[in-house]
C-alpha positions in Angstrom: 96.8 103.9 100.8 96.9 105.8 104.1 100.5 106.7 104.4 101.9 106.7 108.0 103.9 109.7 109.3 107.4 108.1 109.1 107.0 106.7 105.6 107.9 109.9 103.6 110.6 112.6 104.2 109.3 115.3 106.5 109.7 117.9 103.7 107.3 115.9 101.5 104.8 115.6 104.3 104.9 119.2 105.3 105.1 120.5 101.7 101.8 118.7 100.9 99.9 121.0 103.2 100.5 124.1 101.0 98.6 122.9 97.9 96.0 121.3 100.1 95.3 124.6 101.9 94.9 126.3 98.5 92.5 123.6 97.4 90.6 123.9 100.6 90.3 127.6 100.1 88.9 127.1 96.6 86.4 124.5 97.9 85.2 126.8 100.7 84.7 129.7 98.4 83.0 127.9 95.5 81.2 124.9 97.1 77.4 124.9 96.6 76.7 125.5 100.3 73.0 126.3 99.6 72.5 122.6 98.9 73.4 121.7 102.5 70.9 124.3 103.7 68.3 121.6 103.0 68.3 119.4 106.2 67.8 116.2 104.1 70.8 116.9 101.9 72.9 117.9 105.0 72.0 114.6 106.7 72.9 112.6 103.6 76.2 114.4 103.3 77.1 113.9 106.9 75.8 110.3 106.8 78.1 109.6 103.8 81.0 110.9 105.7 80.3 108.7 108.7 79.9 105.7 106.4 83.2 106.3 104.6 85.0 106.7 107.9 83.8 103.2 108.8 84.7 101.9 105.3 88.2 103.4 105.3 88.8 102.0 108.8 88.3 98.5 107.3 91.6 98.0 105.4 93.9 95.1 104.6 97.7 95.4 104.3 101.0 93.8 105.3 103.5 96.7 105.2 103.3 100.3 106.2 101.5 102.3 103.5 100.7 99.2 101.5 97.1 98.8 102.6 93.9 98.6 100.6 90.3 99.8 101.3 87.3 100.9 99.3 87.6 104.5 98.2 84.1 105.8 97.5 85.4 108.9 95.6 83.3 108.4 92.5 80.1 108.0 94.5 80.8 111.0 96.7 81.7 113.2 93.7 78.6 112.1 91.7 76.4 112.8 94.7 77.7 116.2 95.8 80.2 117.5 93.3 83.9 118.0 93.6 84.1 120.8 96.2 81.7 119.2 98.8 83.2 115.8 98.1 86.8 117.1 98.8 85.7 118.8 102.0 83.8 115.6 103.0 86.8 113.4 102.3 89.0 115.7 104.3 86.7 115.1 107.2 86.7 111.4 106.6 90.5 111.4 106.6 90.5 113.5 109.8 88.2 110.9 111.5 90.4 108.0 110.4 93.6 109.8 111.5 92.1 110.7 114.9 91.0 107.1 115.4 94.4 105.9 114.5 96.1 108.3 116.9 93.8 107.2 119.7 94.9 103.7 119.0 98.6 104.6 119.3 99.3 104.9 115.6 101.0 107.8 113.8 99.5 111.2 114.0 98.8 114.1 111.6 102.2 114.7 109.9 101.2 112.8 106.7 97.6 114.1 106.7 98.3 116.6 103.9 99.9 114.0 101.6 97.1 111.5 102.3 94.5 114.1 101.6 96.0 115.0 98.2 96.3 111.3 97.2 93.1 109.9 98.7 90.7 112.9 98.5 91.7 115.6 96.1 93.1 113.5 93.2 90.4 110.8 93.0 87.5 113.3 93.4 88.8 115.5 90.7 89.4 112.5 88.4 85.9 111.1 89.1 84.4 114.5 88.4 86.5 114.9 85.2 85.2 111.5 84.0 81.7 112.5 84.7 82.1 115.8 82.7 83.7 113.9 79.8 80.7 111.5 79.8 78.3 114.4 79.7 80.1 116.1 76.9 81.1 113.3 74.6 78.6 110.4 75.2 74.8 110.1 74.5 72.5 111.5 77.2 71.3 108.2 78.5 70.8 106.9 82.0 72.6 103.6 81.2 75.6 105.6 79.9 75.6 107.6 83.2 75.4 104.5 85.3 77.8 102.2 83.4 80.4 104.7 82.3 80.4 107.5 84.8 79.6 105.4 87.9 80.8 101.9 87.1 83.8 102.3 84.9 84.6 105.7 86.4 84.9 104.1 89.8 87.2 101.4 88.5 89.4 103.9 86.7 89.6 106.2 89.7 90.7 103.4 92.0 93.4 102.2 89.5 94.7 105.7 88.9 94.9 106.4 92.7 96.8 103.1 93.1 99.2 104.2 90.4 99.7 107.5 92.0 100.4 106.0 95.4 102.9 103.5 93.9 104.6 106.4 92.0 105.0 108.4 95.2 106.3 105.4 97.2 108.8 104.6 94.5 109.9 108.2 94.0 110.6 108.6 97.7 112.5 105.3 97.7 110.2 103.8 100.3 109.8 100.6 98.4 111.5 99.3 95.2 109.5 99.2 92.0 109.5 95.3 92.0 107.8 95.2 95.3 105.1 97.7 94.2 104.5 96.1 90.9 104.4 92.5 92.1 103.0 92.7 95.6 100.8 95.8 95.7 99.6 97.3 92.4 98.0 94.0 91.0 95.5 94.1 94.0 94.2 97.4 92.7 92.8 95.5 89.8 90.6 93.5 92.1 89.8 96.5 94.3 88.9 98.5 91.2 86.6 95.8 90.0 84.9 95.4 93.4 84.5 99.1 93.8 83.0 99.5 90.3 80.3 97.0 91.1 79.6 98.5 94.5 79.6 102.0 93.3 77.5 101.2 90.2 74.9 99.4 92.4 74.6 102.2 94.9 74.3 104.9 92.3 71.7 102.9 90.4 69.6 102.4 93.6 69.9 106.1 94.4 69.0 107.2 90.9 65.9 104.9 91.0 64.6 105.6 94.5 66.2 108.9 95.7 67.5 110.7 92.6 67.7 114.0 94.6 70.6 112.5 96.5 72.7 112.3 93.3 73.4 115.9 92.4 75.0 115.2 89.1 72.0 113.2 87.9 69.5 115.4 86.0 66.1 113.8 85.3 65.5 116.2 82.4 68.8 115.3 80.8 68.7 111.5 81.1 65.0 110.6 81.3 62.9 113.2 79.7 61.7 112.2 76.2 63.8 109.1 76.2 
């Protein structure tokens, strides 16, 4: 993940800012800002952003653009919904990019492309999985935790890895053999690890601080069960 500036053609990097700005405008206009008017919810949102900046900064990789780190998209989307999660992830990526620039790494040219791949796509996918669970599966707390949180996190990470590989191959950055043999298989391990971590965190929050998880409705999943 986290593509450096020189990895993609400049037209790709600059062109990514157009759809990103449209998505930002949609998020700013439709996000449930009234939720952040509560100081507790605002602190949780900001605290999650800081935590994810630290998590994203801890990454492993051997070649430019071929690094791995926990994503956290499913957790953030389940907690605050897609608009606030996208805005939050945009701030996370800004923090990571600024930190990299201060350390002498590449700057902001690839920010738009990174935001689309690492923020917009996984958040919308995680939210779509949650909506499908609510529509097609039984209203049960275990279904919410295991399908929306656990398997949803694994699927989101794997799909993000596939998208990243597709972009790297389409731009002729790396050959398909390198991506399929040396990069994509690690997403299976990362997806499994993130599924366990995400499932555990969501379970703990649902049990002890359910008001932190905006998509969890006590009346839907617990009342008369």
